[in-house]
TIMARNU-172368 format. One line per 3 residues: number of its first residue (from 1); their letters; for each residue x, y, z of C-alpha. Coordinates in pm, whole numbers, plus 50000, padded with zeros to 5 digits. Layout:
# residues N
NUM	a	X Y Z ~ ... $
END
This chain:
# residues 627
1	mev	55334 21924 83095 ~ 55508 21545 83136 ~ 55872 21576 83220 $
4	drs	56104 21365 83031 ~ 56360 21211 83282 ~ 56546 20937 83033 $
7	fgs	56802 21223 83036 ~ 56917 21194 83392 ~ 56877 20781 83336 $
10	ttr	57093 20561 83563 ~ 57292 20447 83229 ~ 57418 20826 83155 $
13	krt	57491 20886 83531 ~ 57723 20565 83514 ~ 57897 20667 83205 $
16	fig	57934 21036 83303 ~ 58137 20899 83635 ~ 58292 20646 83411 $
19	lll	58418 20898 83203 ~ 58525 21137 83484 ~ 58751 20845 83683 $
22	lif	58875 20784 83341 ~ 58983 21120 83280 ~ 59135 21147 83676 $
25	gaf	59294 20808 83600 ~ 59465 20933 83292 ~ 59571 21277 83507 $
28	tar	59693 21068 83780 ~ 59930 20854 83558 ~ 60054 21132 83367 $
31	lvq	60141 21308 83691 ~ 60292 20990 83856 ~ 60500 20966 83523 $
34	lql	60645 21378 83524 ~ 60702 21346 83910 ~ 60811 21008 84019 $
37	ieg	60940 20847 83671 ~ 61066 21110 83454 ~ 61105 21363 83728 $
40	sey	61459 21364 83763 ~ 61492 21399 83381 ~ 61249 21725 83373 $
43	rtr	61466 21856 83690 ~ 61785 21802 83508 ~ 61660 21971 83221 $
46	tea	61508 22262 83446 ~ 61848 22298 83622 ~ 62030 22315 83251 $
49	qgi	62175 22690 83229 ~ 62341 22612 82909 ~ 62531 22419 82644 $
52	kqi	62929 22331 82676 ~ 63140 22190 82386 ~ 63407 21911 82539 $
55	vre	63677 21809 82338 ~ 63740 21434 82314 ~ 64080 21344 82244 $
58	pir	64174 21061 82009 ~ 64373 20759 82084 ~ 64708 20815 81961 $
61	gai	64856 20527 81736 ~ 65033 20222 81876 ~ 65402 20155 81759 $
64	ydr	65499 19800 81649 ~ 65846 19621 81578 ~ 65875 19405 81233 $
67	ygh	65726 19103 81400 ~ 65391 19289 81569 ~ 65547 19293 81910 $
70	piv	65397 19654 82049 ~ 65640 19870 82168 ~ 65446 20183 82243 $
73	ani	65029 20147 82323 ~ 64834 20330 82526 ~ 64668 20345 82860 $
76	psy	64388 20500 83026 ~ 64463 20846 83222 ~ 64241 21093 83364 $
79	tvl	64254 21488 83316 ~ 64121 21779 83467 ~ 63949 22023 83291 $
82	vtp	63785 22356 83433 ~ 63547 22652 83281 ~ 63716 22960 83394 $
85	nkl	63370 23136 83422 ~ 63228 22871 83657 ~ 63534 22804 83846 $
88	tpq	63467 22978 84230 ~ 63792 23070 84463 ~ 63628 22818 84693 $
91	ska	63648 22525 84416 ~ 63993 22636 84297 ~ 64128 22606 84670 $
94	lla	63994 22274 84700 ~ 64120 22176 84350 ~ 64506 22245 84447 $
97	ril	64482 22076 84740 ~ 64349 21755 84562 ~ 64630 21795 84290 $
100	atd	64916 21888 84582 ~ 64962 22198 84424 ~ 64869 22556 84456 $
103	tvt	64649 22845 84330 ~ 64918 23023 84164 ~ 64992 22682 83945 $
106	ind	64624 22670 83843 ~ 64588 23038 83765 ~ 64886 23019 83527 $
109	kik	64807 22743 83347 ~ 64467 22900 83289 ~ 64629 23188 83161 $
112	qyk	64798 22944 82901 ~ 64483 22933 82724 ~ 64388 23246 82477 $
115	tnd	63962 23137 82427 ~ 63660 23265 82638 ~ 63579 23184 82960 $
118	ysp	63313 22983 82894 ~ 63497 22683 82711 ~ 63646 22381 82943 $
121	iri	64003 22390 82906 ~ 64298 22104 83022 ~ 64480 22228 83325 $
124	wrd	64602 21872 83480 ~ 64709 21557 83351 ~ 64768 21223 83471 $
127	vdr	64565 21229 83801 ~ 64682 20980 84010 ~ 64409 20747 84137 $
130	qgw	64416 20867 84495 ~ 64351 21250 84317 ~ 64078 21066 84094 $
133	arl	63866 20948 84345 ~ 63895 21262 84565 ~ 63774 21409 84278 $
136	nel	63472 21206 84223 ~ 63410 21208 84598 ~ 63410 21618 84611 $
139	htd	63235 21676 84279 ~ 62946 21868 84370 ~ 63181 22101 84562 $
142	lvg	63429 22159 84270 ~ 63211 22425 84108 ~ 63361 22425 83713 $
145	vdi	63550 22127 83723 ~ 63537 21818 83532 ~ 63750 21497 83497 $
148	vee	63753 21321 83174 ~ 63926 20999 83073 ~ 64223 21031 82816 $
151	skr	64517 20820 82750 ~ 64884 20809 82809 ~ 65160 20645 82646 $
154	ayt	65284 20280 82792 ~ 65597 20121 82671 ~ 65733 19741 82682 $
157	adi	65937 19652 82957 ~ 66230 19493 82745 ~ 66351 19789 82518 $
160	ras	66399 20157 82571 ~ 66415 20239 82245 ~ 66412 20643 82319 $
163	hil	66597 20786 82042 ~ 66409 20556 81777 ~ 66020 20665 81967 $
166	gyt	66109 21008 82110 ~ 65848 21083 82369 ~ 65529 21334 82407 $
169	kei	65456 21623 82629 ~ 65238 21909 82656 ~ 65296 22131 82331 $
172	snt	65449 22474 82407 ~ 65310 22848 82263 ~ 65573 22841 82009 $
175	eig	65457 22526 81899 ~ 65109 22588 81857 ~ 65176 22897 81637 $
178	elg	65454 22630 81405 ~ 65187 22368 81410 ~ 64875 22535 81320 $
181	dyy	64494 22556 81425 ~ 64479 22184 81515 ~ 64652 22244 81845 $
184	tpg	64544 22429 82224 ~ 64738 22474 82519 ~ 64733 22148 82693 $
187	dvv	64761 21898 82392 ~ 65007 21628 82350 ~ 65268 21630 82084 $
190	gks	65584 21419 81983 ~ 65847 21603 82094 ~ 66164 21381 81931 $
193	gie	66187 21061 81749 ~ 65920 20922 81548 ~ 65659 21047 81803 $
196	kaf	65777 21356 81628 ~ 65863 21259 81270 ~ 65488 21105 81233 $
199	edh	65314 21343 81487 ~ 65057 21417 81220 ~ 65007 21024 81156 $
202	lrg	64981 20933 81519 ~ 64781 21197 81667 ~ 64443 21119 81504 $
205	ekg	64190 21351 81504 ~ 63960 21543 81779 ~ 63609 21443 81853 $
208	yef	63298 21703 82053 ~ 63053 21605 82275 ~ 62824 21894 82383 $
211	vav	62643 21860 82719 ~ 62380 22073 82906 ~ 62497 22206 83233 $
214	nnr	62387 22357 83558 ~ 62440 22715 83673 ~ 62770 22558 83859 $
217	gqr	62928 22473 83504 ~ 62887 22070 83599 ~ 62729 21838 83339 $
220	vns	62364 21773 83377 ~ 62307 21579 83040 ~ 62358 21509 82685 $
223	fnd	62271 21748 82459 ~ 62014 21654 82172 ~ 62075 21311 82268 $
226	gkn	62418 21322 82147 ~ 62341 21386 81793 ~ 62550 21687 81752 $
229	drt	62852 21499 81879 ~ 63140 21373 81671 ~ 63290 21081 81754 $
232	psn	63703 21120 81769 ~ 63908 20944 81518 ~ 64220 20749 81660 $
235	gfd	64565 20781 81525 ~ 64704 20566 81271 ~ 64956 20285 81373 $
238	lyl	65317 20259 81274 ~ 65487 19909 81179 ~ 65878 19965 81231 $
241	gld	66154 19778 81068 ~ 66287 19707 81421 ~ 66406 19394 81563 $
244	agl	66284 19421 81944 ~ 66481 19151 82028 ~ 66825 19260 81846 $
247	qqy	66731 19643 81999 ~ 66721 19499 82347 ~ 67058 19300 82309 $
250	aek	67235 19581 82122 ~ 67113 19859 82444 ~ 67253 19536 82679 $
253	llk	67544 19513 82528 ~ 67648 19932 82486 ~ 67579 19965 82889 $
256	gyh	67816 20112 83032 ~ 67974 20223 82761 ~ 67903 20567 82549 $
259	gav	67861 20489 82204 ~ 67593 20368 81899 ~ 67454 20040 81698 $
262	val	67312 20083 81392 ~ 67169 19776 81230 ~ 67000 19753 80906 $
265	dpn	66852 19521 80617 ~ 67117 19585 80335 ~ 66817 19506 80100 $
268	nge	66589 19762 80167 ~ 66716 19995 80433 ~ 66483 19913 80740 $
271	ila	66680 19971 81041 ~ 66693 19658 81255 ~ 66828 19799 81579 $
274	mas	66942 20162 81661 ~ 67089 20191 81969 ~ 67270 20482 82143 $
277	apd	67427 20492 82501 ~ 67394 20648 82730 ~ 66999 20629 82698 $
280	ydp	66671 20734 82920 ~ 66355 20583 82984 ~ 66104 20709 82748 $
283	alf	65841 20619 83025 ~ 65982 20902 83251 ~ 65787 21165 82966 $
286	sgv	65466 20962 83006 ~ 65227 21147 83178 ~ 65351 21422 83440 $
289	ttk	65730 21463 83431 ~ 65840 21672 83729 ~ 66094 21914 83721 $
292	eay	66364 21794 83896 ~ 66314 21447 83687 ~ 66393 21636 83325 $
295	ekv	66658 21850 83482 ~ 66825 21534 83605 ~ 66841 21367 83222 $
298	and	66915 21689 83030 ~ 67187 21806 83271 ~ 67321 21421 83263 $
301	pgk	67728 21477 83163 ~ 67687 21181 82975 ~ 67404 21333 82773 $
304	pll	67174 21053 82744 ~ 66916 21265 82538 ~ 67179 21310 82250 $
307	nra	67131 21002 81972 ~ 67468 20938 81923 ~ 67350 20720 81595 $
310	tqa	67244 21040 81421 ~ 67362 21341 81572 ~ 67718 21279 81681 $
313	vyp	68015 21301 81451 ~ 68376 21154 81425 ~ 68563 21068 81224 $
316	pgs	68545 20759 81034 ~ 68890 20625 81052 ~ 68971 20288 80846 $
319	twk	68644 20215 80821 ~ 68660 20485 80496 ~ 68947 20289 80314 $
322	mlm	68680 20085 80097 ~ 68533 20389 79995 ~ 68919 20513 79889 $
325	aia	68969 20190 79681 ~ 68643 20243 79512 ~ 68735 20529 79411 $
328	glt	69095 20444 79298 ~ 68988 20115 79137 ~ 68690 20305 78922 $
331	egy	68882 20611 78831 ~ 69182 20415 78733 ~ 69428 20495 78961 $
334	ikp	69499 20163 79078 ~ 69385 19823 78922 ~ 69341 19508 79176 $
337	stt	69702 19410 79109 ~ 69828 19714 79162 ~ 70105 19727 79467 $
340	isc	70228 19995 79671 ~ 70512 19950 79896 ~ 70451 20008 80288 $
343	pgs	70762 20051 80498 ~ 70604 20150 80788 ~ 70549 20532 80755 $
346	ftl	70506 20799 80497 ~ 70686 21093 80496 ~ 70595 21432 80288 $
349	ggn	70703 21767 80313 ~ 70892 21724 80591 ~ 70608 21519 80818 $
352	twk	70569 21187 80867 ~ 70227 20961 80904 ~ 70295 20588 81049 $
355	chg	70122 20288 80991 ~ 70039 19974 81166 ~ 70333 19745 81064 $
358	vhg	70584 19723 80782 ~ 70367 19561 80488 ~ 70599 19567 80168 $
361	lvn	70444 19547 79893 ~ 70030 19523 79928 ~ 69768 19536 79690 $
364	vrk	69429 19698 79724 ~ 69283 19367 79881 ~ 69585 19307 80114 $
367	aih	69540 19692 80207 ~ 69225 19637 80335 ~ 69294 19300 80504 $
370	vsc	69587 19455 80707 ~ 69424 19780 80702 ~ 69793 19939 80547 $
373	nvf	69760 20313 80633 ~ 70038 20405 80364 ~ 69879 20250 80100 $
376	fyk	69558 20454 80117 ~ 69778 20787 80211 ~ 69942 20737 79869 $
379	lal	69613 20683 79700 ~ 69449 20961 79849 ~ 69758 21242 79699 $
382	qmg	69713 21035 79355 ~ 69360 21104 79326 ~ 69326 21431 79442 $
385	idn	69035 21625 79667 ~ 68772 21638 79373 ~ 68773 21283 79304 $
388	ytk	68775 21249 79711 ~ 68462 21428 79753 ~ 68292 21292 79420 $
391	ygq	68302 20950 79582 ~ 68221 21045 79956 ~ 67948 21224 79791 $
394	lfh	67799 20926 79580 ~ 67781 20730 79898 ~ 67585 21009 80069 $
397	fgr	67833 21146 80316 ~ 67815 21493 80398 ~ 67476 21513 80400 $
400	rlg	67166 21417 80587 ~ 66979 21107 80498 ~ 66647 21179 80572 $
403	vdv	66645 20927 80830 ~ 66277 20918 81036 ~ 66458 21071 81325 $
406	peg	66684 21415 81374 ~ 67034 21402 81245 ~ 67298 21606 81290 $
409	ttl	67524 21812 81062 ~ 67822 21582 80902 ~ 68108 21707 80735 $
412	lps	68229 21597 80376 ~ 68561 21839 80304 ~ 68592 21973 79913 $
415	qey	68811 22216 79758 ~ 68575 22480 79814 ~ 68572 22385 80175 $
418	ydk	68997 22419 80221 ~ 68995 22715 79990 ~ 68764 22894 80252 $
421	vyg	68981 22765 80563 ~ 69349 22800 80406 ~ 69252 23030 80134 $
424	agk	69239 22951 79783 ~ 69582 22710 79689 ~ 69737 22801 79994 $
427	wpk	69583 22473 80166 ~ 69877 22201 80236 ~ 69846 21890 80049 $
430	gvl	69922 21677 80374 ~ 69540 21724 80448 ~ 69480 21487 80147 $
433	vnl	69743 21239 80367 ~ 69499 21246 80659 ~ 69152 21218 80455 $
436	gig	69277 20919 80311 ~ 69218 20715 80611 ~ 68917 20899 80736 $
439	qge	69121 21127 80942 ~ 69130 21525 80954 ~ 68844 21716 80935 $
442	ikv	68597 21490 80771 ~ 68264 21394 81030 ~ 68065 21119 80991 $
445	npm	67778 20959 81197 ~ 67717 20602 81244 ~ 67378 20589 81054 $
448	qla	67567 20711 80721 ~ 67844 20442 80823 ~ 67537 20188 80875 $
451	ayc	67375 20273 80493 ~ 67719 20282 80352 ~ 67818 19934 80490 $
454	gal	67481 19835 80344 ~ 67550 19938 79988 ~ 67885 19748 79993 $
457	ang	67696 19469 80127 ~ 67454 19438 79836 ~ 67697 19526 79528 $
460	gtw	67647 19878 79522 ~ 67294 19995 79582 ~ 67235 20263 79846 $
463	yqp	66897 20257 80025 ~ 66777 20517 80231 ~ 66769 20406 80618 $
466	hlv	66434 20417 80762 ~ 66263 20345 81082 ~ 65925 20333 80979 $
469	rai	65831 20053 80738 ~ 65428 20069 80686 ~ 65140 20248 80821 $
472	knn	64797 20168 80921 ~ 64495 20380 80843 ~ 64301 20302 81160 $
475	qlg	63952 20486 80960 ~ 64030 20271 80634 ~ 64172 19962 80804 $
478	sie	64417 19943 80536 ~ 64853 19946 80578 ~ 65049 20087 80295 $
481	kvk	65404 20047 80300 ~ 65633 20389 80295 ~ 65842 20395 80024 $
484	yda	66212 20539 80038 ~ 66480 20626 79817 ~ 66690 20360 79664 $
487	edl	67000 20440 79411 ~ 67232 20219 79191 ~ 67565 20391 79255 $
490	gis	67728 20210 78956 ~ 68008 20032 79079 ~ 68129 19741 78890 $
493	hdi	68072 19388 79007 ~ 68467 19323 78968 ~ 68549 19619 79155 $
496	mdv	68257 19482 79434 ~ 68433 19145 79450 ~ 68792 19300 79528 $
499	iha	68599 19483 79787 ~ 68414 19163 79949 ~ 68723 18963 79927 $
502	gmf	68910 19273 80168 ~ 68649 19283 80393 ~ 68637 18889 80417 $
505	dvv	68983 18912 80514 ~ 68959 19138 80782 ~ 68744 18885 80957 $
508	ntp	68831 18551 80855 ~ 69209 18560 80750 ~ 69476 18553 80975 $
511	ggt	69634 18906 81019 ~ 69303 19052 80969 ~ 69214 19332 81247 $
514	agg	68846 19194 81346 ~ 68979 18818 81417 ~ 68715 18918 81762 $
517	akm	68405 18900 81550 ~ 68517 18560 81357 ~ 68244 18270 81393 $
520	sdi	68272 17913 81299 ~ 67919 17864 81157 ~ 67779 18250 81015 $
523	via	68071 18415 80779 ~ 68078 18756 80865 ~ 68296 19017 80645 $
526	gkt	68367 19379 80792 ~ 68629 19648 80849 ~ 68750 19822 81191 $
529	gta	68845 20188 81249 ~ 69061 20333 81530 ~ 68958 20704 81479 $
532	qag	69153 20975 81683 ~ 68917 21176 81958 ~ 69159 21455 82000 $
535	kgk	69423 21538 82212 ~ 69466 21341 82536 ~ 69142 21107 82456 $
538	rdh	69138 20763 82364 ~ 69086 20647 82004 ~ 68660 20563 81881 $
541	awf	68670 20183 81834 ~ 68469 20128 81485 ~ 68355 19811 81343 $
544	icy	68088 19814 81006 ~ 68027 19427 80905 ~ 67766 19272 80726 $
547	apf	67657 18885 80727 ~ 67600 18625 80584 ~ 67886 18694 80357 $
550	dkp	67760 18487 80062 ~ 67387 18624 80094 ~ 67375 18951 80311 $
553	kia	67085 18971 80555 ~ 67204 19233 80800 ~ 67482 19511 80773 $
556	mcv	67567 19689 81104 ~ 67804 19953 81226 ~ 67905 19984 81584 $
559	lve	68092 20269 81765 ~ 68270 20270 82105 ~ 68381 20615 82235 $
562	nsg	68718 20650 82373 ~ 68791 20295 82396 ~ 69076 20153 82156 $
565	fgg	69094 19955 81886 ~ 68749 19855 81643 ~ 68910 19482 81640 $
568	tys	68871 19488 82055 ~ 68598 19647 82160 ~ 68341 19710 81882 $
571	api	68371 19383 81641 ~ 68287 19165 81964 ~ 67957 19356 82033 $
574	ark	67881 19312 81617 ~ 67959 18933 81643 ~ 67718 18868 81909 $
577	lir	67414 19106 81730 ~ 67475 18909 81434 ~ 67433 18579 81578 $
580	yyl	67124 18707 81747 ~ 66977 18799 81455 ~ 67011 18537 81258 $
583	trq	66973 18246 81506 ~ 66773 18414 81761 ~ 67064 18308 82038 $
586	ree	67241 18497 82248 ~ 67649 18393 82291 ~ 67660 18234 82637 $
589	gda	67725 18477 82939 ~ 67454 18709 82810 ~ 67075 18655 82938 $
592	qaa	66854 18553 82694 ~ 66543 18774 82593 ~ 66219 18763 82692 $
595	dsl	66051 18434 82491 ~ 65813 18687 82268 ~ 66110 18894 82155 $
598	nnp	66325 18555 82072 ~ 66018 18446 81885 ~ 65939 18649 81580 $
601	nal	65578 18471 81573 ~ 65488 18538 81916 ~ 65292 18858 82046 $
604	hsi	65452 19082 82306 ~ 65199 19257 82537 ~ 65250 19618 82708 $
607	nmp	65308 19580 83080 ~ 65064 19799 83255 ~ 65172 20003 83569 $
610	pga	65038 19935 83899 ~ 64652 20056 83956 ~ 64612 20106 83574 $
613	dgd	64223 20040 83484 ~ 64134 19972 83135 ~ 64243 19750 82837 $
616	vqe	64568 19833 82659 ~ 64486 19894 82291 ~ 64499 19581 82090 $
619	ssm	64767 19504 81877 ~ 64743 19314 81527 ~ 65023 19110 81371 $
622	ipd	65167 19294 81058 ~ 65083 19084 80687 ~ 65303 18855 80591 $
625	slh	65384 19085 80250 ~ 65558 19356 80452 ~ 65807 19105 80582 $
END
């Protein structure tokens, strides 16, 4: 039988060998790919022991003044996270040494969290550069420890505005219970000022990142290519009515005093400046604040944490006299031509109250001009307590105004009040004499007097004073104005003309008590007040004013505590601030502000602290429609 050898032909052999080589080459290439090209990735996956959720903090909203100058922004900051079930005694001790603390402190921070041991928790904010470098250098030895980049508040070097802005710090357990489920221990929250009032707008929304971790709790890879991650939503930006240059000047002029300045736009209630002295540096609370640093501020006898513009109370003194005049004229107790005799004092029931001088027969305009006490002593007795309270309430005294920052409790006396103090029908009529010139039990704050002055300036419309004029939604890119209350007080134009004339005379006519506020090129109208501060203490000096007289653009209240006469101490401060606001020029002898603050069209940059990396949050000019 003949054998067919064609099956083992050379062609078939070559084909078979070629196929073997091809298969071997494919396996070799795949092996190279797995071992050399993708080996590290597969080794990482092999090492991964689980999935960890890491919270990604949003960037807190920035804060701008009325011209778009950034007042508060954000700079990078580094935070330490630990996963409790992975944190070994050795890594805890090493971490304590790097952070210059002790393991007891770290344990205390961990105990604040009511969570399972498998979730990363924040235990240390604002790690310095040296600590950051050491943490990265020794990362493999720090089992259960991660460091993430977040942000902290950065402030301009030109203004403090501490009682406006407030500050942020880590949330307390009490606040977590009050503010809701969004917050966890270690979160930063607004503690005072508009940082607190607009916390819901500024904070943003947290994001989440899911990562694969090894048996040491350390990140080895992202999970599912990041498809399950949630990007944080940054907070909304706030645009204030604040003029940063005016604020800076007000802070400078109050330095060395105890007192306050409130300036606002009488046409809409926007607060242009609100300074309280003494104040504090809000940068002290950005990042980590030592116990010693906080206690130094908190225990300062000057009470720098107290906002004297809204939280301290004083008798208004003679600044109250325009309100008395409006009440008397409106209710018909006096007319513009009515005169009252001032012999230099007034006696009732065996008690005598003095005046500043012997003014003779004075009408209401003259009484405002020379600040005649006797005129208003007698008018208060005629009007009675009910009318006194009625018109005080008309101008929103005795209540909180709804300003964007915390307000204290003020007092507008009433029939009910005195019945409670003295007994029904038993209180002496002499209390009305004191009330007529803004003394006695009445207590107001500078913000209330500034809003009152604004209503006088614009002819009788009371606007709710406010700091935030607009909010930028960074998710939608839209800017919306914030609405505030406005109320026509129903005061006749004729009566307001009398009030304006009297306030004009106070500053611009011989015999007025505020000649220190007079300028040759800008006409100011105002009223001084010298309010008793208690036995053995010097009087408080008030001055309320507005300008320009014919078309007011700014209304102001200046208070200097325990200094003496309003015309001597407070009026010159107001004059300087009004000149600056209307001309952008400071008076001779006062250093000029930074060019960017003098020029409303120049944007101002945040000063970066030494050694900080990264870009400051970008600013944006507020639209012209909001000016």
